[in-house]
C-alpha positions, -999 to +999 in steps of 0.1 A: -030+345+591-025+374+566-037+408+579-046+439+560-026+467+576-030+504+572+001+525+581-003+562+586+027+583+575+058+574+556+087+584+578+114+560+588+094+542+615+065+537+591+087+524+564+104+501+589+071+486+604+058+482+569+088+462+558+087+439+588+049+433+585+051+427+547+080+402+553+057+384+577+031+379+549+007+408+556-009+431+531+005+465+540-006+499+527+012+532+536-008+564+535+011+597+533-007+631+536+020+649+515+028+643+479+061+626+485+072+600+510+098+603+538+080+624+564+105+648+580+132+632+557+117+645+525+138+663+498+136+698+485+147+704+449+150+739+435+170+756+407+194+726+404+200+724+442+189+694+463+184+695+501+175+669+527+147+687+545+152+671+579+177+646+593+212+652+581+234+632+605+240+595+598+251+580+631+249+545+644+255+527+611+253+494+628+215+499+634+209+506+597+229+474+589+209+454+614+177+466+598+187+456+563+202+424+575+168+414+588+158+411+552+189+394+539+202+427+526+228+453+535+228+491+533+252+488+504+225+471+483+206+504+483+231+533+488+267+542+492+281+554+525+309+579+528+327+584+562+332+621+567+368+631+575+367+653+594+334+644+610+325+680+619+338+714+630+328+735+660+332+773+659+336+791+693+346+824+677+366+840+650+399+822+645+387+798+673+374+764+661+379+727+669+379+701+642+365+666+653+383+640+631+372+606+619+392+585+644+393+584+682+431+585+682+431+618+663+403+632+685+423+623+717+453+642+702+430+672+696+417+671+732+452+668+746+464+698+727+436+719+742+437+705+777+468+686+788+459+653+804+425+652+787+434+624+762+436+598+791+404+612+805+387+609+772+399+573+768+383+564+801+351+583+793+349+565+759+354+531+775+323+537+796+304+551+766+314+521+745+301+497+772+269+517+776+264+515+738+267+478+738+243+474+767+218+498+751+218+479+719+218+444+735+195+451+765+175+482+761+166+498+728+152+466+712+127+462+740+091+474+734+085+493+766+056+472+779+071+466+813+098+481+836+111+445+840+124+447+804+152+469+818+163+446+846+194+427+836+226+421+855+244+447+834+217+474+836+214+469+874+252+475+876+247+509+859+216+520+879+234+550+893+240+563+857+202+568+854+203+592+884+233+613+874+235+633+843+258+638+813+266+674+821+278+666+856+299+637+844+316+657+817+322+688+838+337+666+866+363+653+843+371+681+818+379+717+827+381+733+793+347+747+783+351+739+746+357+703+753+328+702+777+304+715+751+317+691+724+311+662+747+277+675+757+266+681+721+257+645+711+229+641+736+211+671+721+199+646+695+179+631+724+160+663+728+169+675+762+195+696+780+227+676+790+219+683+827+185+666+822+199+636+803+209+605+823+246+596+823+238+563+807+232+582+775+269+587+771+265+559+746+257+588+721+294+599+726+304+564+713+281+569+684+299+601+677+336+595+684+336+557+682+314+549+652+319+581+633+298+604+612+287+591+578+269+604+547+248+586+522+264+595+488+235+618+476+220+625+510+198+611+537+169+606+512+190+578+498+180+558+529+143+567+524+145+556+487+163+524+497+137+515+523+109+523+498+126+500+473+128+472+499+092+478+510+080+477+474+099+444+468+081+429+498+047+440+484+040+472+503+017+496+485+022+534+488-005+561+487+005+598+487-017+629+490-037+606+513-048+627+543-062+607+572-093+623+589-103+595+612-092+562+628-124+543+627-133+523+658-163+500+665-168+485+699-133+492+709-117+476+678-099+495+651-117+488+618-098+510+594-091+546+585-108+574+566-086+586+538-096+618+520-131+611+534-132+575+520-134+546+544-106+520+541-112+489+560-082+473+579-075+445+603-047+465+619-040+502+620-005+516+627+002+553+631+037+565+624+024+601+624+027+624+654+014+604+684-006+633+699-022+641+665-029+604+659-050+603+691-070+633+679-081+610+650-099+588+676-131+594+695-122+609+728-131+579+749-105+558+730-076+581+736-049+569+760-034+603+767-052+636+776-044+671+764-029+678+798-006+648+795+009+660+762+012+696+776+031+683+806+057+663+785+092+676+778+094+679+740+125+682+719+130+716+703+114+729+672+137+743+645+140+773+622+155+758+590+169+776+559+177+759+526+201+782+508+216+782+473+249+800+469+262+810+435+298+804+444+319+778+463+323+789+500+355+790+520+364+778+555+335+754+557+330+716+565+302+693+557+288+697+593+295+728+613+283+738+648+283+774+658+288+776+696+301+811+696+273+824+719+260+814+754+248+778+753+230+780+786+212+812+777+199+795+745+189+764+763+170+784+789+151+801+760+141+766+747+133+746+779+127+770+808+112+803+795+103+798+759+112+827+737+132+835+706+169+835+717+188+868+714+219+852+701+211+816+690+235+788+686+231+773+651+241+744+629+250+744+592+258+717+567+271+719+532+263+686+515+277+698+482+312+694+497+306+657+497+281+653+469+287+675+438+252+665+424+233+685+450+244+719+436+251+733+402+288+734+392+306+762+410+278+766+436+272+755+472+241+741+489+237+752+525+213+740+552+211+761+584+192+751+616+184+772+647+169+752+676+137+768+691+112+762+718+082+742+705+049+762+704+067+795+699+054+823+677+064+820+641+061+848+616+078+857+583+094+888+600+110+867+627+123+842+602+140+870+582+153+886+614+170+854+624+183+847+589+200+880+590+215+872+625+230+839+615+242+851+581+260+880+598+278+856+622+285+831+595+302+857+574+322+869+604+333+835+616+342+821+582+356+854+569+338+858+537+309+876+520+281+852+513+249+873+512+257+888+478+259+852+464+226+839+477+204+829+448+175+818+469+166+808+505+136+788+516+126+786+553+108+760+574+097+766+610+072+757+637+041+765+616+054+743+588+061+714+612+025+717+623+009+720+588+032+695+570+037+668+598+009+675+623+037+679+648+026+687+684+035+723+690+057+721+660+084+701+676+111+688+653+124+657+670+096+642+692+096+637+729+129+642+748+146+612+765+147+625+800+147+600+830+109+601+833+104+598+796+126+567+790+116+532+779+084+520+795+076+556+807+071+568+771+038+566+752+030+530+744+034+512+711+001+494+716-032+510+724-047+498+756-081+511+747-084+501+710-077+466+699-056+463+668-043+499+670-006+505+673+018+534+672+054+538+661+080+566+658+098+593+678+072+600+704+072+564+715+098+537+722+128+539+720+129+577+713+140+604+689+164+600+660+166+581+628+181+548+642+155+547+670+128+552+644+140+521+625+140+502+658+106+515+667+091+500+635+106+466+643+092+467+679+057+476+667+057+449+641+068+424+668+039+434+690+014+431+661+027+395+655+024+388+693-011+401+698-028+398+664-045+365+671-056+373+706 
C-alpha cells in the first residue's frame, strides 16, 4: 500500500528516510523551514568563498557506500572523494605539532618516534578497534533500538566489559605520552561526551580515524547533500523549502498530518528529522513521550561557536584539518560538561578546504572555518563572539607564525542562538545527544512514537547517535519501522 509521508527537516537523516520510503513506493514530501536544504550541512556562499556550515569530517566511507548501494548506486555516481594526506595535524604549542598521516603504518612510525614502544601498543589497540568496528556495523548500529535484546549476540556478550570501562582509562593505561593520549581520545569527541564518559567499545571510532582514513568530497560536504537530493528526486521525493512546521496534527492518537505555514497538509505517516525535543513541542502535551525534565536531564553534545572567514592571501603552515590542543583539555571539558561557562583558553578546530578545493575561494585567497566547542544553553552575545574570535586568532597567528588578521576580508559567526533559531536545536546543541553508557542504543529516544500511531522520528537525538554516518543509518532504521508497522 502506498502511503503519503511528510518528512520534517532536510538534514542527512531526513534525506535518508525519504529515499528509502520513496524506493518502497510511497509518496514522500520533505518540508524544510529554511530556504535551502541540508539542515546543519547547509552551505554559506559569500564574496566568492564557499563554506560547509556544519559537518566537515568525512569518516566511515563504507557507511556512505552502503547507503548508495541500497539504491543500486555508489557515492562516485554523485561526488568525487579525495583521501586527505595527511589526514590532519594537531598543534600542542609553537614548534610542537603532530601530523596524522593517511596510513596506519605511517601513524605507527609517528607514535614510535614520540614514545618508544608505542607502535606495538598502537597495533594492539587498533586490532581491538577494528574488531569493535566490525561488530558495531554488523551487530549494533543497524538495529532500531526497540529492545535491549537487539544487543545480545555472542560477540557483543564477549565484549560486555568494554561497556563498563571507558576510552580514557584504556588509552592512559597503554600510552604514557600526553600528546598521544589526546590524539587517541580525540575521535570519540564526535560522539558528544568526554572520553572518560564514553564506553571502551567506542574505540571503533579510532578505527574510523586511523584505519579508514579521513576523506573530503571534492567541493565539500554539501556534495553529499546534493547527491542525496538528486537520488531522492529521481525516486520521486518532493522538496518544499521555507516551509515552517507549526504543528503535528493528531486525532484520537493517530498522526493525521502537519501544519505548514499555517496550512494543514494531510499525511498517512509523519516523520520528524528535526530536533527531537522541538518535534515533541509540536504535539499536544498528552502525546509527548518525553517530559521537559527528561530532556533537561540528558547529556547533550556541545554547542559550537563557528567562524567562516575569508582571507585575502594564501596562508602558511596549515593543513586541511587542524586541531589546536595547546591549552588544558580537562579545563575546557569541565567548562562544557560539569560547570557550564565560556572557557578561559578554549581548544579549537580549524579547516581550510581551499587547500583541497580551489573553487571554494577566489584565486590567491584562503577559506577558513573555525570551531570552538561550548556548553549547550550557554549565554551567547555579539561581544562574547568577538572576544573569542580575537582569542583564537591570536593563538592561530602565534602557532602558525604568520599575520592573518590584516588579511581578513570578512568573518561570519554562528553560535548557540543561531542553532536554536535556524535548527530549533535543544539548548543550541550542535551534535545531538551524547553516546554515554546510559544513552546508547535502546536507551536513546525512540524512533517510533509509543503514544501517536504513524508518527516516527529520525536523526542525531535518536538511534544510533550523533554524526553524519549514524544519520544515514537512522533514516534507514526509521524507514524499516514504518514498513514494519504501517499496516498494523
